[in-house]
C-alpha positions as CSV (number, residue, x, y, z in Angstrom):
1,D,95.5,72.7,75.6
2,Q,97.0,71.7,79.0
3,F,93.8,71.9,81.0
4,T,90.1,71.0,80.4
5,V,88.5,72.2,83.6
6,V,89.0,74.5,86.6
7,V,87.5,73.3,89.9
8,V,86.7,75.6,92.7
9,H,85.0,75.1,96.1
10,T,82.8,78.2,95.6
11,L,82.7,80.9,93.0
12,D,84.1,83.6,95.3
13,R,87.3,81.6,95.6
14,W,87.7,82.3,91.9
15,S,86.8,86.0,92.0
16,R,84.8,88.5,94.0
17,N,84.5,91.0,91.2
18,P,81.7,90.4,88.6
19,R,83.7,92.0,85.8
20,V,86.8,89.9,86.5
21,T,84.6,86.8,86.8
22,L,82.9,87.3,83.4
23,E,86.1,88.3,81.6
24,S,88.0,85.3,83.0
25,L,85.2,82.9,82.2
26,S,85.2,84.3,78.6
27,T,88.9,83.6,78.5
28,L,88.4,80.0,79.7
29,A,85.6,79.5,77.1
30,R,87.9,80.7,74.2
31,H,90.3,77.9,75.2
32,N,87.6,75.3,75.7
33,V,88.2,75.1,79.5
34,G,85.2,74.6,81.8
35,L,84.6,76.0,85.3
36,V,83.1,73.8,88.0
37,S,81.9,75.1,91.3
38,I,81.5,72.2,93.7
39,T,79.2,74.0,96.1
40,E,76.9,76.0,93.8
41,N,76.7,73.3,91.0
42,I,77.0,75.9,88.2
43,D,76.6,75.0,84.6
44,Y,78.0,78.0,82.7
45,S,77.1,76.6,79.3
46,N,73.4,77.8,79.5
47,P,71.7,81.2,80.0
48,Q,70.5,80.3,83.5
49,G,74.0,79.3,84.6
50,R,75.4,82.6,83.2
51,L,72.7,84.6,85.0
52,F,73.4,82.7,88.2
53,T,77.1,83.2,87.9
54,Q,76.6,87.0,87.6
55,M,74.3,87.0,90.6
56,L,76.8,85.1,92.7
57,G,79.6,87.4,91.5
58,S,77.6,90.4,92.6
59,F,76.9,88.9,96.1
60,A,80.6,88.0,96.4
61,E,81.7,91.6,95.6
62,Y,79.2,92.9,98.1
63,F,80.4,90.5,100.8
64,S,84.0,91.5,100.1
65,G,83.2,95.2,100.4
66,A,81.2,94.8,103.6
67,L,83.9,92.6,105.2
68,G,86.5,95.3,104.4
69,K,84.3,98.0,105.9
70,H,83.7,96.0,109.1
71,V,87.5,95.2,109.5
72,S,88.3,98.9,109.0
73,K,85.7,99.9,111.6
74,G,87.1,97.4,114.0
75,L,90.7,98.7,113.5
76,D,89.4,102.3,113.9
77,Q,87.7,101.3,117.2
78,R,90.9,99.6,118.5
79,A,93.0,102.7,117.6
80,H,90.6,105.0,119.5
81,E,90.8,102.7,122.5
82,G,94.6,103.0,122.4
83,K,95.3,99.4,121.3
84,H,97.8,98.4,118.7
85,T,96.3,97.7,115.2
86,G,99.1,95.7,113.7
87,G,101.9,93.4,114.9
88,I,103.2,93.9,118.4
89,P,106.5,95.8,118.1
90,F,109.8,94.5,119.4
91,G,110.0,95.3,123.2
92,Y,106.4,94.3,124.0
93,Q,104.5,91.1,124.2
94,S,100.8,90.1,124.3
95,C,98.9,89.3,127.5
96,W,97.4,86.4,125.5
97,A,98.9,83.2,124.1
98,E,97.8,80.4,121.8
99,D,96.1,77.6,123.7
100,G,97.0,74.9,121.1
101,K,93.3,74.5,120.2
102,G,92.9,77.4,117.8
103,G,92.0,79.8,120.6
104,K,93.8,82.0,123.0
105,K,94.3,82.1,126.8
106,R,95.2,85.0,129.0
107,I,98.7,84.7,130.6
108,C,98.5,88.0,132.6
109,D,96.2,88.4,135.6
110,P,95.0,91.0,135.4
111,E,95.4,91.9,131.7
112,H,97.5,94.9,131.1
113,A,96.1,98.1,129.5
114,G,96.0,97.6,125.8
115,G,96.4,93.9,126.1
116,I,100.2,94.1,125.9
117,H,103.0,94.6,128.4
118,V,106.8,95.4,128.3
119,H,108.9,92.3,127.5
120,D,111.3,91.7,130.4
121,K,114.4,91.4,128.1
122,E,113.4,93.3,124.9
123,G,112.0,96.3,126.7
124,P,115.3,97.3,128.4
125,A,117.1,96.6,125.1
126,V,114.8,99.1,123.4
127,K,115.5,101.7,126.1
128,D,119.2,101.1,125.7
129,L,119.0,101.6,121.9
130,F,117.5,105.1,122.3
131,A,120.0,106.0,125.0
132,R,123.1,104.8,123.2
133,Y,122.1,106.4,119.9
134,L,121.3,109.7,121.6
135,S,124.8,109.7,123.2
136,G,126.3,110.0,119.7
137,T,128.9,107.4,120.4
138,T,127.5,104.6,118.3
139,T,126.0,103.9,114.8
140,L,123.0,102.0,113.6
141,S,125.1,99.1,112.4
142,Q,126.9,98.9,115.7
143,L,123.5,98.8,117.5
144,A,122.3,96.1,115.2
145,A,125.4,94.0,115.8
146,S,125.0,94.5,119.5
147,L,121.4,93.2,119.4
148,N,122.4,90.2,117.4
149,S,125.3,89.3,119.6
150,E,122.9,89.4,122.6
151,G,120.6,86.9,120.9
152,F,117.8,89.2,119.9
153,R,116.0,88.7,116.7
154,T,113.4,90.8,114.8
155,R,109.6,90.3,114.8
156,N,109.7,89.8,111.0
157,M,106.3,88.7,109.5
158,H,107.1,89.4,105.9
159,R,108.0,86.5,103.5
160,L,111.5,87.2,102.1
161,P,113.8,85.0,100.1
162,D,116.5,83.2,102.0
163,A,120.0,82.2,100.7
164,E,118.4,79.5,98.5
165,G,115.7,81.7,97.1
166,N,112.9,80.2,99.1
167,L,110.3,82.7,100.6
168,T,110.4,82.4,104.4
169,S,109.1,84.4,107.3
170,G,110.1,84.6,110.9
171,P,112.7,86.1,113.2
172,R,115.8,87.5,111.5
173,L,119.0,89.2,112.4
174,F,118.8,92.9,113.0
175,T,120.1,95.3,110.4
176,T,120.6,99.0,110.2
177,A,117.1,99.3,108.6
178,S,115.4,97.3,111.4
179,V,117.1,99.4,114.1
180,R,116.2,102.6,112.3
181,G,112.6,101.3,112.2
182,I,112.6,100.9,116.0
183,L,114.1,104.4,116.6
184,H,111.5,105.9,114.2
185,N,108.5,104.2,115.8
186,P,106.4,106.5,118.0
187,F,104.7,103.5,119.6
188,Y,107.6,103.4,122.1
189,T,106.4,106.8,123.4
190,G,102.9,105.4,124.3
191,K,101.3,106.4,121.0
192,V,99.4,104.3,118.4
193,S,99.4,105.2,114.7
194,Y,96.4,104.6,112.5
195,K,95.8,106.1,109.0
196,G,98.6,108.5,109.5
197,K,97.4,109.8,112.8
198,L,98.9,109.4,116.2
199,M,96.6,108.6,119.1
200,P,97.2,108.1,122.8
201,G,98.0,104.5,123.5
202,A,96.9,102.4,126.5
203,H,100.3,100.6,126.7
204,E,103.2,101.6,128.9
205,P,105.8,103.9,127.1
206,L,109.4,102.9,126.9
207,V,110.9,106.3,126.2
208,S,109.7,109.9,126.8
209,P,108.5,112.1,123.9
210,E,111.5,114.4,124.6
211,V,114.0,111.6,124.1
212,F,112.2,110.4,121.0
213,E,112.3,113.8,119.4
214,L,116.0,114.2,120.2
215,V,116.7,110.9,118.5
216,Q,114.7,111.9,115.5
217,A,116.7,115.1,115.2
218,A,120.0,113.2,115.6
219,M,119.0,110.7,112.9
220,K,118.0,113.4,110.5
221,K,121.4,115.1,111.1
222,N,123.4,111.9,110.7
223,S,121.5,110.8,107.6
224,G,123.7,113.2,105.5
225,R,127.0,111.6,106.6
226,S,127.1,109.0,103.8
227,E,128.1,110.2,100.4
228,T,126.1,107.4,98.8
229,L,122.9,108.9,100.2
230,H,123.5,112.3,98.6
231,P,120.9,113.2,95.9
232,R,123.7,113.9,93.4
233,P,126.6,111.7,94.6
234,E,130.0,111.9,92.8
235,R,130.0,108.1,92.5
236,E,126.8,106.2,91.6
237,Y,126.2,102.8,93.2
238,L,124.1,100.9,90.7
239,L,122.7,98.4,93.2
240,K,121.9,100.9,96.0
241,G,118.5,100.1,97.4
242,I,118.2,97.0,95.3
243,V,120.4,94.3,96.8
244,R,120.0,92.9,100.3
245,C,121.5,90.2,102.5
246,A,119.9,86.8,101.6
247,Y,120.1,85.7,105.2
248,C,118.7,88.6,107.2
249,G,116.9,90.6,104.5
């Protein structure tokens, strides 16, 4: 009894699945709540309106499926062309920048292969991470602290809670997990990953495949050092894998 009507711009903003649409409309009807679509001018109280609603729901579902297929096809084409299919990893930057008008402008002439190039400061920092870890004289936490002290921040795009519980996204301090993610990423060897497959990338590699494999072997070997990571540790830490820093994630 708190609401009398739900207003949407178009029906596909409410649902793109006919079953969900009809079930949710039935729920609204049981509570005497109406649904108004501004664009389609739907009256769900008569048989014609219900038929029209089902037709629109079917079209919305078709559009959603077709859109997903086209997006997947576009990503597949980018991967086969050696271009990145997600966010640009730390150490690289795009050859394009926002123009302030909703579009993009090219900042590199000519454009680098793959549309990205090595960042002049982050690129050497990534090379240094691999070299220092491979030397066996430093830990992931020390590497993270080093990056933070030099002013580097992650390329975080996920919305995570801050110290006050508000969901925020943006650059964050490096942690052992974020450094581990860099050292595990085959993108730095000139490869792109798509649907679990590695393909030759068009971008410039930062480390050789040999160095990358040596780092993977070292990380696998070092992963057993902590007693808390043992599958049957003598002491159980109840918050392991659950708590995280509210400031850096």
